[in-house]
C-alpha positions in Angstrom: -90.7 9.1 -48.1 -91.5 5.9 -46.3 -91.3 6.1 -42.4 -88.6 3.4 -42.4 -86.5 5.6 -45.2 -87.4 8.5 -42.7 -85.9 6.5 -40.0 -82.7 5.5 -42.1 -82.2 9.1 -43.0 -82.4 10.2 -39.5 -79.7 7.5 -38.3 -77.7 8.5 -41.0 -77.5 12.1 -40.3 -77.5 11.7 -36.6 -74.4 9.3 -37.2 -72.6 11.7 -39.6 -73.5 14.7 -37.0 -71.8 12.9 -34.5 -68.5 12.1 -36.6 -68.6 15.9 -37.5 -69.6 16.8 -33.2 -66.8 14.4 -31.9 -63.5 16.2 -31.1 -59.9 14.3 -31.2 -57.8 14.0 -28.4 -56.2 16.4 -27.3 -58.3 19.7 -28.4 -57.1 21.9 -25.5 -54.1 22.0 -22.8 -53.0 19.2 -20.8 -51.6 19.6 -16.9 -49.3 17.0 -15.6 -49.6 17.3 -11.8 -46.2 16.6 -9.9 -46.8 16.1 -6.3 -44.0 17.5 -5.3 -41.4 20.6 -5.7 -39.4 21.4 -9.2 -36.0 20.0 -10.0 -36.9 16.6 -8.5 -37.0 13.3 -10.4 -40.8 13.5 -10.7 -40.6 16.6 -12.3 -37.5 15.7 -14.8 -39.4 13.1 -15.7 -43.1 14.7 -16.3 -41.5 18.0 -18.1 -39.4 15.4 -20.6 -42.9 14.0 -20.9 -44.6 17.0 -21.5 -42.7 18.4 -24.0 -42.5 15.3 -26.8 -46.3 15.5 -26.3 -46.5 18.9 -27.0 -44.2 19.0 -29.9 -46.4 15.9 -31.4 -50.0 17.0 -30.4 -49.5 21.0 -30.8 -51.3 21.0 -27.7 -49.6 22.8 -24.5 -48.7 20.1 -22.1 -48.4 22.1 -18.7 -46.2 20.6 -15.8 -47.8 22.0 -12.5 -46.1 21.3 -9.2 -48.3 20.8 -6.0 -46.0 19.8 -3.4 -47.1 19.0 0.4 -48.4 16.3 2.7 -45.7 13.8 1.0 -47.2 14.3 -2.1 -51.2 13.5 -0.8 -52.2 17.2 -1.6 -51.1 16.9 -5.5 -52.6 13.3 -5.3 -55.7 14.1 -4.2 -56.2 16.8 -6.5 -55.6 14.6 -9.9 -58.0 12.0 -8.1 -60.7 14.8 -7.7 -60.1 16.3 -11.4 -62.8 15.5 -14.0 -61.7 12.3 -15.9 -61.6 13.8 -19.5 -58.0 13.2 -20.1 -57.0 16.8 -19.3 -55.3 16.4 -15.9 -53.2 13.5 -15.3 -50.1 13.0 -12.6 -46.7 11.8 -12.7 -47.3 9.2 -10.0 -44.4 7.8 -7.6 -43.9 4.6 -5.4 -43.7 7.2 -2.4 -47.6 8.6 -3.7 -49.3 5.3 -4.7 -47.3 2.5 -2.5 -45.8 3.8 0.6 -48.5 6.5 1.6 -51.5 4.3 1.3 -49.6 2.1 3.7 -48.7 5.3 6.3 -51.9 7.4 6.0 -55.1 6.1 7.3 -57.8 8.4 6.2 -56.6 9.3 2.4 -59.2 10.7 0.5 -58.3 8.6 -2.5 -57.2 4.7 -3.1 -54.1 4.3 -5.4 -55.9 1.8 -7.5 -59.7 2.5 -7.4 -59.0 6.6 -7.9 -56.8 6.1 -11.0 -56.4 4.8 -14.3 -53.1 3.4 -14.5 -51.7 5.0 -18.1 -48.1 3.4 -18.1 -44.7 3.1 -16.0 -42.6 5.7 -17.3 -39.2 5.0 -15.5 -37.4 2.6 -12.8 -35.0 4.9 -10.8 -32.4 3.6 -8.3 -31.8 5.6 -5.0 -28.3 6.9 -4.2 -26.7 7.3 -0.9 -24.9 10.6 -0.7 -23.1 12.9 1.7 -22.0 16.5 1.9 -18.0 16.8 1.3 -17.4 18.0 5.1 -18.8 14.6 6.3 -15.1 12.6 7.2 -16.6 9.0 5.1 -15.8 7.5 1.9 -17.7 4.0 2.0 -20.8 2.8 3.5 -18.6 1.3 6.0 -17.0 4.3 7.1 -20.6 6.0 7.2 -21.8 3.2 9.9 -18.8 3.4 12.0 -19.4 6.9 11.9 -22.6 7.3 12.9 -22.3 4.8 15.7 -19.4 6.9 17.1 -21.9 9.7 17.0 -25.4 8.6 18.0 -28.1 11.1 17.4 -25.8 13.5 16.2 -25.7 12.9 11.9 -28.8 14.1 10.1 -30.0 13.2 6.9 -32.6 14.8 4.7 -35.6 13.6 2.5 -38.4 14.7 0.0 -40.9 14.5 3.0 -42.4 12.2 5.8 -43.2 8.8 4.3 -41.3 9.6 1.1 -39.4 6.2 -0.4 -36.0 8.4 0.4 -37.2 8.6 4.2 -38.2 4.8 4.4 -35.0 3.8 2.5 -32.7 5.3 5.2 -34.9 4.3 7.9 -34.8 0.7 6.6 -31.1 1.7 6.5 -31.1 2.7 10.1 -32.7 -0.2 11.1 -30.3 -2.8 9.3 -27.3 -1.0 10.7 -28.3 -0.3 14.1 -27.7 3.1 13.7 -29.2 6.3 14.7 -29.5 9.2 12.5 -32.0 12.2 13.0 -34.5 12.9 10.1 -34.9 16.4 8.5 -38.1 16.1 6.6 -38.0 18.8 3.2 -40.6 19.5 0.7 -39.2 17.7 -2.2 -35.5 16.7 -3.4 -34.3 20.3 -4.6 -34.1 21.7 -0.9 -32.8 18.4 0.3 -30.0 18.6 -2.2 -29.2 22.4 -1.5 -28.9 22.0 2.0 -26.7 18.9 1.2 -24.2 20.9 -0.6 -24.6 23.6 1.9 -23.6 21.4 4.8 -26.7 21.7 6.3 -27.5 18.1 6.4 -25.0 14.9 6.4 -26.4 12.6 4.3 -29.3 11.3 2.0 -30.5 8.7 0.4 -32.7 9.6 -2.7 -33.5 8.9 -6.3 -30.5 9.4 -8.4 -31.6 11.7 -11.2 -31.0 15.3 -9.5 -27.9 14.4 -7.6 -25.5 12.3 -10.0 -24.8 15.7 -11.8 -23.8 17.2 -8.5 -21.6 14.1 -7.7 -19.9 14.4 -11.3 -19.6 18.0 -10.5 -17.6 17.2 -7.1 -20.4 19.2 -5.0 -20.9 16.3 -3.2 -19.9 12.6 -2.6 -21.5 9.4 -3.3 -20.9 6.4 -1.4 -23.4 3.9 -3.0 -26.9 3.1 -5.0 -29.5 1.3 -3.4 -31.1 -1.0 -5.9 -30.1 -4.8 -5.4 -27.7 -4.2 -8.9 -25.5 -1.5 -10.2 -26.7 1.7 -12.0 -25.2 1.9 -15.5 -25.4 5.6 -14.7 -23.1 5.0 -12.1 -21.3 1.7 -12.7 -18.0 2.2 -10.4 -20.7 2.8 -7.5 -21.1 -0.3 -5.2 -24.7 -1.1 -4.1 -25.3 -0.6 -0.1 -25.7 -4.4 0.2 -22.0 -4.9 -1.6 -21.1 -2.1 0.5 -21.7 -3.6 4.0 -25.3 -4.1 4.4 -26.2 -7.7 3.1 -29.8 -7.8 2.0 -30.7 -3.9 1.5 -32.8 -3.5 -1.8 -34.6 -0.3 -2.5 -35.6 1.9 -5.3 -38.2 3.9 -7.0 -40.5 4.1 -10.0 -42.5 6.7 -11.6 -45.7 6.2 -13.9 -48.4 8.2 -15.8 -51.9 8.2 -14.6 -55.2 9.6 -14.9 -58.6 9.8 -13.0 -60.5 6.8 -12.4 -63.3 6.7 -15.2 -61.1 8.6 -17.9 -62.1 6.8 -21.2 -60.2 4.0 -22.0 -59.7 5.3 -25.6 -58.0 8.3 -24.2 -55.8 5.9 -21.5 -55.0 3.9 -24.4 -54.0 7.0 -26.4 -51.9 8.3 -23.9 -50.0 4.8 -23.5 -49.1 4.9 -26.8 -48.1 8.5 -27.0 -45.7 7.9 -23.5 -44.4 4.6 -24.9 -43.8 6.0 -27.9 -41.8 8.9 -26.3 -39.6 7.0 -24.3 -38.4 5.1 -27.3 -37.2 8.6 -29.0 -33.3 7.9 -28.7 -32.4 11.4 -27.2 -35.3 11.0 -24.3 -33.9 7.9 -23.7 -30.5 8.9 -23.9 -31.4 11.7 -21.3 -33.2 9.8 -19.0 -30.4 6.8 -18.9 -27.9 9.2 -18.2 -29.5 10.4 -15.0 -29.9 7.2 -13.9 -33.2 6.5 -14.7 -34.4 3.4 -16.9 -36.9 4.4 -19.5 -40.0 1.3 -19.4 -43.1 2.3 -21.1 -45.1 -0.6 -19.4 -48.7 -1.3 -20.7 -51.7 -0.1 -18.5 -52.4 -3.6 -16.8 -48.7 -3.9 -16.4 -48.6 -1.0 -14.7 -51.7 -1.6 -12.4 -49.9 -4.9 -11.4 -47.0 -3.3 -10.2 -48.5 -1.0 -8.2 -50.6 -3.7 -6.4 -47.0 -5.6 -5.9 -45.2 -2.6 -4.6 -48.2 -1.7 -1.9 -47.2 -4.8 -0.5 -43.5 -4.6 -0.9 -43.6 -1.2 1.1 -46.3 -2.3 3.7 -44.1 -5.0 5.0 -41.0 -2.7 5.0 -43.0 0.2 6.4 -44.2 -2.7 9.3 -40.4 -4.0 9.9 -39.0 -0.7 10.0 -41.3 0.5 12.7 -41.4 3.9 10.9 -43.1 6.6 12.7 -44.2 10.0 10.9 -43.6 13.1 12.8 
């Protein structure tokens, strides 16, 4: 056999061997990190995706809750994970737009440390009070707070969370004095709100809306610039007495930086497919979440613009972490 023929045969065998050795993705369980406690919006969205990915791929997709430090613990864990597509994170406006503007010594960067996969959902915030608070509107809450300065507390899923900043923005725009009580996630906030330990919160709508409908807490308004289809009768905070108020949240899937582009694109296609499934879209919409399914490039652009937005809010609201 001529040398050229031998070389050609070697390359052919090598190419064939590579085809045999190369494994399709995924070939083992995937974990989606959630940097907050179970039962909150981030957790709900991650589990909705994970369930459908498991059904479609035949590989377990496990949601792992790693709360703490306003989401920084779980986010850093994701940033340091092996970039092979088997560790993902459900990022939020808090972890990837707020925290970088609040914490000066993070060991990760919202853009450089991650590959954006897809924006999963936009979610409005909802202002709710426990049933013992004697107010039924935003204007009544403002009047009640001004009559009782420093005596009314509010809960948030943690220092620096979008819920924390949303309430600080409300305080700044209304001249009210409410005391912040930080928790480690939305679930304990909701539990203490229903139990009467805290008076009010502005937080992501999904975990709260079922309890509002059940009459266990009272909703006053939603906080984006437009009303939520999930609660069309609720006014926006801007409509209810605080002109110009606008605060919502977003949630999206990311992978560690340097995850192969082919895997990132496959995850994007799968995420977009899941969000188009009627039962998933209906479930999220009923909770107040607007399914999106944007491209990696579109999601990256959103993260950049949101960093600019929250940096301005933090500066103007003079937020101080406890």
